[in-house]
PLY file of the C-alpha trace (Angstrom):
ply
format ascii 1.0
element vertex 267
property float x
property float y
property float z
element edge 266
property int vertex1
property int vertex2
end_header
2.33 82.32 130.96
6.19 80.59 131.68
7.26 78.71 129.14
7.42 75.58 131.21
3.25 75.37 131.54
2.68 75.74 128.36
2.94 72.19 126.79
0.48 70.54 129.99
-2.06 73.02 128.75
-1.64 73.83 125.34
-4.47 71.39 124.02
-7.16 72.91 126.52
-5.82 76.60 125.04
-6.10 75.94 121.46
-9.43 73.86 121.91
-11.12 76.75 123.65
-9.88 79.22 121.03
-10.78 77.13 118.23
-14.15 76.27 119.60
-14.94 80.12 120.06
-13.62 81.04 116.24
-15.27 78.05 114.92
-18.39 79.28 116.48
-18.05 83.46 115.66
-17.40 82.39 112.11
-20.02 80.00 111.73
-22.52 82.54 113.00
-20.78 85.15 110.26
-21.67 82.73 107.53
-25.08 82.38 108.43
-25.65 86.06 108.44
-23.89 87.12 105.42
-22.94 84.22 103.21
-20.78 84.96 100.13
-21.83 81.92 97.62
-25.28 79.78 98.29
-25.02 76.23 98.85
-25.26 74.11 96.46
-24.38 70.41 98.10
-25.64 69.41 101.20
-23.93 71.05 104.43
-24.40 67.61 106.70
-22.51 65.60 103.85
-19.23 68.28 103.18
-19.35 68.98 107.10
-19.46 65.37 108.19
-16.78 64.73 105.71
-14.08 67.91 106.72
-14.61 67.19 110.30
-14.14 64.17 110.08
-11.14 64.79 108.14
-10.14 66.96 110.67
-10.29 64.81 113.91
-8.54 62.23 111.78
-5.59 64.65 111.19
-5.61 65.60 115.13
-5.56 61.54 116.15
-2.97 60.85 113.91
-0.71 63.83 115.15
-1.20 63.37 118.79
0.19 60.17 118.33
2.93 60.75 116.25
3.92 63.65 117.73
2.36 63.81 121.28
3.87 67.34 122.59
3.26 68.73 118.88
5.38 71.57 117.75
5.71 73.22 120.73
6.89 70.35 122.61
9.85 70.39 119.86
10.51 73.77 121.32
10.33 72.89 124.99
12.87 70.06 123.79
15.29 72.39 121.92
15.34 74.96 125.12
16.54 72.40 127.39
19.04 70.98 125.50
20.12 74.19 124.32
19.62 73.36 120.88
19.25 76.06 117.84
20.06 79.09 116.71
18.10 81.49 119.56
19.70 79.55 121.84
23.31 80.10 120.71
23.40 83.79 120.38
21.29 83.89 122.59
18.24 85.78 121.20
15.18 85.86 124.10
12.36 87.90 124.93
9.57 89.61 122.79
12.07 89.92 119.52
12.53 85.76 119.86
8.59 85.68 120.01
8.16 88.24 117.17
10.79 86.24 114.80
9.43 82.98 115.47
5.95 83.88 114.66
7.28 85.22 111.31
9.68 82.47 110.55
7.02 80.06 111.03
4.54 81.88 108.88
6.93 82.41 105.96
7.83 78.21 106.02
4.22 77.76 105.86
3.75 80.30 102.86
6.99 78.42 101.29
5.45 74.57 101.94
2.06 75.77 100.38
3.86 76.89 97.26
5.79 73.52 97.19
2.47 71.69 97.37
1.38 73.15 94.27
4.56 72.93 92.65
5.92 69.79 93.31
3.71 67.20 91.13
3.86 64.40 94.45
2.59 66.58 97.02
-0.23 68.20 94.69
-1.37 64.68 94.76
-1.77 65.17 98.36
-2.83 68.69 98.68
-5.59 68.30 96.14
-7.83 66.67 98.68
-8.11 69.64 100.43
-9.03 71.60 96.80
-11.01 69.09 96.11
-13.80 70.70 98.08
-16.54 71.84 95.91
-17.95 74.31 98.11
-15.68 76.66 101.07
-16.22 77.72 103.93
-14.92 77.36 107.37
-14.98 73.88 107.72
-12.40 73.98 104.50
-9.66 74.64 106.86
-10.29 71.20 108.32
-9.91 69.75 105.42
-6.38 68.45 104.77
-5.08 64.82 104.02
-3.43 63.36 106.97
-0.33 62.71 105.43
0.06 66.58 104.30
-0.51 67.23 108.14
2.17 65.00 108.98
4.71 66.39 106.71
3.49 69.63 107.40
4.37 68.68 111.46
7.98 67.35 110.24
8.30 70.60 108.91
7.35 72.76 111.70
9.35 70.81 113.99
12.24 70.60 112.18
11.67 74.95 111.69
11.38 75.13 115.70
14.18 72.81 116.42
16.79 74.42 114.03
16.27 78.30 115.59
15.32 77.00 119.01
12.07 78.91 118.86
10.51 80.22 122.36
7.64 77.65 122.97
5.51 80.55 123.81
6.01 81.62 120.43
5.11 78.58 118.76
2.00 78.17 120.75
1.04 81.55 119.35
2.07 81.04 115.84
-0.13 77.83 116.03
-3.27 79.55 117.43
-3.05 82.52 115.19
-2.46 80.11 111.68
-5.58 77.98 112.77
-7.87 81.12 113.50
-6.60 82.62 110.51
-7.30 79.19 108.40
-10.53 79.38 109.67
-11.20 83.55 109.19
-9.87 83.19 105.41
-12.06 80.05 104.26
-15.16 81.29 105.83
-18.32 81.92 103.28
-18.77 85.32 103.79
-16.64 88.77 102.89
-16.06 91.94 104.67
-17.81 95.19 103.83
-15.93 96.19 100.81
-13.89 99.16 102.31
-13.18 97.49 105.23
-12.18 94.56 103.30
-9.48 96.36 101.41
-7.59 98.05 104.53
-7.51 94.41 106.35
-6.20 93.08 103.43
-2.81 95.16 103.49
-2.18 92.82 106.53
-4.12 89.66 106.89
-5.49 87.20 104.23
-9.01 87.82 103.75
-11.94 85.31 103.03
-11.70 87.38 99.33
-8.47 86.83 98.89
-7.87 83.42 99.79
-11.34 82.00 97.75
-9.36 83.18 94.47
-6.95 80.58 95.59
-9.75 78.08 95.50
-10.70 78.49 91.61
-10.93 75.90 89.36
-8.80 78.05 86.84
-5.02 77.12 87.33
-4.06 80.52 86.77
-5.95 81.65 89.96
-5.63 78.61 92.13
-1.30 79.64 91.82
-2.35 82.67 93.44
-2.31 83.94 97.22
-0.76 81.28 98.76
-0.38 82.69 102.20
-2.62 81.72 105.47
-2.01 84.77 107.46
-0.75 87.77 106.15
-0.98 88.92 102.89
3.03 90.19 102.70
4.24 87.38 101.41
1.98 86.93 98.47
3.00 90.50 97.63
6.89 90.08 98.33
7.50 86.95 96.32
4.87 87.57 93.48
1.72 85.56 93.79
-0.59 87.95 94.81
-4.04 88.59 93.67
-6.26 91.07 94.42
-9.87 89.82 94.82
-12.50 92.27 92.48
-15.69 92.10 91.35
-14.86 90.33 88.34
-12.08 88.05 89.64
-13.76 86.55 92.20
-13.94 82.67 91.00
-17.26 81.33 89.48
-16.03 77.75 90.49
-14.67 76.23 93.21
-12.72 72.91 93.23
-10.78 71.00 90.86
-10.63 71.93 86.90
-10.93 67.73 86.45
-13.98 67.52 88.53
-15.42 70.56 90.54
-18.68 68.69 91.32
-17.68 64.85 91.57
-19.80 63.29 94.35
-16.69 61.56 95.62
-15.41 64.87 96.94
-17.54 64.94 99.69
-17.05 60.94 100.60
-14.27 60.63 103.53
-13.10 57.62 102.72
-12.71 58.24 98.91
-10.58 61.19 99.53
-8.23 59.24 102.49
-7.55 57.20 99.22
-7.16 59.72 96.47
-3.28 60.84 96.53
-2.70 57.07 95.75
-5.17 56.74 92.61
-4.29 56.84 89.36
0 1
1 2
2 3
3 4
4 5
5 6
6 7
7 8
8 9
9 10
10 11
11 12
12 13
13 14
14 15
15 16
16 17
17 18
18 19
19 20
20 21
21 22
22 23
23 24
24 25
25 26
26 27
27 28
28 29
29 30
30 31
31 32
32 33
33 34
34 35
35 36
36 37
37 38
38 39
39 40
40 41
41 42
42 43
43 44
44 45
45 46
46 47
47 48
48 49
49 50
50 51
51 52
52 53
53 54
54 55
55 56
56 57
57 58
58 59
59 60
60 61
61 62
62 63
63 64
64 65
65 66
66 67
67 68
68 69
69 70
70 71
71 72
72 73
73 74
74 75
75 76
76 77
77 78
78 79
79 80
80 81
81 82
82 83
83 84
84 85
85 86
86 87
87 88
88 89
89 90
90 91
91 92
92 93
93 94
94 95
95 96
96 97
97 98
98 99
99 100
100 101
101 102
102 103
103 104
104 105
105 106
106 107
107 108
108 109
109 110
110 111
111 112
112 113
113 114
114 115
115 116
116 117
117 118
118 119
119 120
120 121
121 122
122 123
123 124
124 125
125 126
126 127
127 128
128 129
129 130
130 131
131 132
132 133
133 134
134 135
135 136
136 137
137 138
138 139
139 140
140 141
141 142
142 143
143 144
144 145
145 146
146 147
147 148
148 149
149 150
150 151
151 152
152 153
153 154
154 155
155 156
156 157
157 158
158 159
159 160
160 161
161 162
162 163
163 164
164 165
165 166
166 167
167 168
168 169
169 170
170 171
171 172
172 173
173 174
174 175
175 176
176 177
177 178
178 179
179 180
180 181
181 182
182 183
183 184
184 185
185 186
186 187
187 188
188 189
189 190
190 191
191 192
192 193
193 194
194 195
195 196
196 197
197 198
198 199
199 200
200 201
201 202
202 203
203 204
204 205
205 206
206 207
207 208
208 209
209 210
210 211
211 212
212 213
213 214
214 215
215 216
216 217
217 218
218 219
219 220
220 221
221 222
222 223
223 224
224 225
225 226
226 227
227 228
228 229
229 230
230 231
231 232
232 233
233 234
234 235
235 236
236 237
237 238
238 239
239 240
240 241
241 242
242 243
243 244
244 245
245 246
246 247
247 248
248 249
249 250
250 251
251 252
252 253
253 254
254 255
255 256
256 257
257 258
258 259
259 260
260 261
261 262
262 263
263 264
264 265
265 266
């Protein structure tokens, strides 16, 4: 697809891919759930889907064209490193996807390390269970900050729009995959985990134990955690016994949308 046709079709492309991946992962969860459900799925899903829809509406209002639109603007104005070198073709696409994925990994570590950012990100970790719907549960402030960071990186490097679109699709799909309440067969999971973040690997990150929650920050590939020393391999004994926040993993308000929206601003 030519770059100049991406923006008009970006929403449709992403929505179709999102719907297909979501449907397949829901079927996988129903067929081979890893953890038994303790809370009404209807309550959790209505909250998590509501948060995802609200995020989308707010982002579309503030950033109508999103990160792909920022890439189109950079290309038109010849902004960014890749437009100055010049660096084009498949190399620029691969570099863009890689750099953006590294950006999201580093962002995720900052969200845990900086107290005021953690107040926002803990909305995601407050989910008392983890399944594919958890991938949609991010506070709107976090989503806006993430988009600001992504667009800044996109413009700074002058990333090609097709590369940014590919990354956005990969990020959304990978986030849903690694939050899924299911596990790959052990032998398969070990090999997949050499490249991708698997549900077993990411489930550790949602543990109520801080030592486990501060591991496995990656969303797409497992390389960054291995490279930067935050990797923890899942084993039968290391999978978290409890999911959520350490100070209240089963609090009923953690599945209430209005309460979660105010959560970062509470004492």
